[in-house]
C-alpha positions as CSV (number, residue, x, y, z in Angstrom):
1,X,-7.3,6.1,12.2
2,X,-5.8,3.1,11.8
3,X,-7.2,0.2,14.2
4,X,-3.8,-0.1,15.8
5,X,-4.1,3.4,17.2
6,X,-7.5,2.9,18.3
7,X,-8.6,1.9,21.8
8,X,-10.7,-1.3,19.9
9,X,-7.1,-2.9,19.6
10,X,-7.3,-3.9,22.8
11,X,-10.1,-6.4,22.3
12,X,-8.6,-10.2,21.5
13,X,-7.9,-10.4,17.7
14,X,-5.7,-11.8,15.2
15,X,-3.7,-9.9,12.7
16,X,-3.1,-11.4,9.0
17,X,-0.8,-9.2,6.8
18,X,-0.5,-9.3,2.9
19,X,1.7,-7.5,0.6
20,X,-1.5,-5.3,-0.1
21,X,-3.0,-5.1,3.3
22,X,-3.5,-5.7,7.0
23,X,-6.6,-7.7,8.2
24,X,-7.7,-7.9,12.0
25,X,-10.0,-10.8,12.9
26,X,-12.1,-9.9,15.9
27,X,-14.5,-12.1,17.3
28,X,-17.9,-10.3,15.7
29,X,-16.1,-8.3,13.0
30,X,-13.1,-8.0,10.4
31,X,-11.3,-4.7,10.1
32,X,-9.2,-4.4,6.5
33,X,-6.8,-1.9,5.9
34,X,-5.3,-1.6,2.1
35,X,-2.2,0.0,1.5
36,X,-1.6,2.9,-1.0
37,X,-2.3,2.6,-4.2
38,X,-3.3,-1.0,-4.6
39,X,-6.1,-2.3,-6.9
40,X,-8.1,-4.5,-4.7
41,X,-9.6,-7.0,-6.9
42,X,-11.5,-10.3,-6.7
43,X,-7.9,-12.5,-6.6
44,X,-6.7,-10.8,-3.5
45,X,-10.5,-11.0,-2.0
46,X,-10.3,-14.6,-2.4
47,X,-6.8,-14.6,-0.8
48,X,-8.1,-13.1,2.0
49,X,-11.4,-15.4,2.2
50,X,-8.8,-18.2,2.5
51,X,-7.4,-16.9,5.8
52,X,-10.9,-15.7,6.9
53,X,-12.2,-19.7,6.6
54,X,-8.8,-20.8,8.1
55,X,-9.7,-19.1,11.4
56,X,-13.4,-18.9,11.6
57,X,-14.2,-21.9,10.4
58,X,-16.9,-22.8,7.6
59,X,-19.8,-22.1,9.2
60,X,-20.0,-18.4,10.5
61,X,-21.4,-14.8,10.2
62,X,-19.4,-11.9,10.6
63,X,-19.6,-8.1,9.5
64,X,-16.6,-6.5,7.7
65,X,-15.2,-2.7,8.1
66,X,-13.1,-1.5,5.1
67,X,-11.1,1.2,7.0
68,X,-10.2,3.4,4.2
69,X,-7.0,5.1,5.4
70,X,-5.2,5.1,2.2
71,X,-5.9,5.6,-1.6
72,X,-6.8,2.4,-3.6
73,X,-9.0,1.2,-6.3
74,X,-11.3,-1.8,-6.1
75,X,-13.6,-3.4,-8.5
76,X,-17.3,-2.2,-7.2
77,X,-18.8,-5.8,-8.4
78,X,-16.5,-7.4,-6.1
79,X,-19.3,-8.1,-3.3
80,X,-21.8,-9.2,-6.3
81,X,-19.0,-11.6,-7.6
82,X,-18.5,-13.2,-4.2
83,X,-21.9,-13.9,-3.6
84,X,-22.1,-15.6,-6.8
85,X,-19.2,-18.1,-5.2
86,X,-21.5,-19.0,-2.7
87,X,-18.9,-16.9,0.0
88,X,-22.1,-15.4,2.3
89,X,-20.7,-15.0,5.5
90,X,-21.0,-11.6,5.4
91,X,-24.0,-9.9,7.6
92,X,-23.1,-6.4,6.7
93,X,-20.3,-4.4,5.7
94,X,-19.1,-0.6,7.0
95,X,-16.8,1.3,5.1
96,X,-14.8,4.0,6.9
97,X,-14.5,7.1,4.6
98,X,-12.4,9.8,5.2
99,X,-12.8,12.1,2.2
100,X,-15.7,13.4,-0.2
101,X,-14.4,11.3,-3.4
102,X,-14.5,8.1,-1.0
103,X,-18.0,8.5,-0.3
104,X,-19.1,8.9,-3.4
105,X,-17.4,5.7,-4.9
106,X,-19.1,3.9,-1.7
107,X,-22.5,5.2,-2.7
108,X,-21.8,3.1,-5.9
109,X,-20.8,0.3,-4.0
110,X,-23.7,0.5,-1.9
111,X,-25.9,0.2,-5.0
112,X,-24.3,-2.6,-6.4
113,X,-24.2,-5.1,-3.1
114,X,-26.7,-7.5,-2.1
115,X,-25.0,-7.3,1.1
116,X,-26.0,-4.2,3.3
117,X,-23.2,-1.5,3.5
118,X,-23.0,1.2,5.8
119,X,-21.0,4.3,5.0
120,X,-19.2,5.7,8.3
121,X,-17.2,8.9,8.9
122,X,-15.1,7.1,11.7
123,X,-13.6,3.7,12.6
124,X,-15.3,3.9,16.2
125,X,-18.6,4.3,14.5
126,X,-18.1,1.5,12.2
127,X,-17.0,-0.9,15.0
128,X,-19.9,0.1,17.5
129,X,-22.4,-0.6,14.6
130,X,-20.7,-3.8,13.6
131,X,-20.8,-4.9,17.5
132,X,-24.7,-4.3,17.0
133,X,-25.4,-6.0,14.0
134,X,-23.4,-8.9,14.8
135,X,-24.9,-9.4,18.6
């Protein structure tokens, strides 16, 4: 389910669109929805992070939700590379996964990342968890 089809879209938020996906900045969490067939790498993450810093400022902590409604590739070490760059604004991340292959890929990401990652089967589950984590 896309965030725009969810009841949570009623919460106050800002939407930022890139050629590779859409991001929704809520008070306590961010939802990212990457487009089909994209290779989501560190360069794209840095572009998103620039917008995140513009929106939230420099001193904040937030939970990120990757709503994986489309099939795309990613560099599993991106999480670690961000931390090496000193970008430590993530409290935790939730990966919303809609198929078995995605669940296995998320297991690898979870092992590599120093940030806590929760795998979820539904967007509502991820949002409710993010609200608890960031309260």
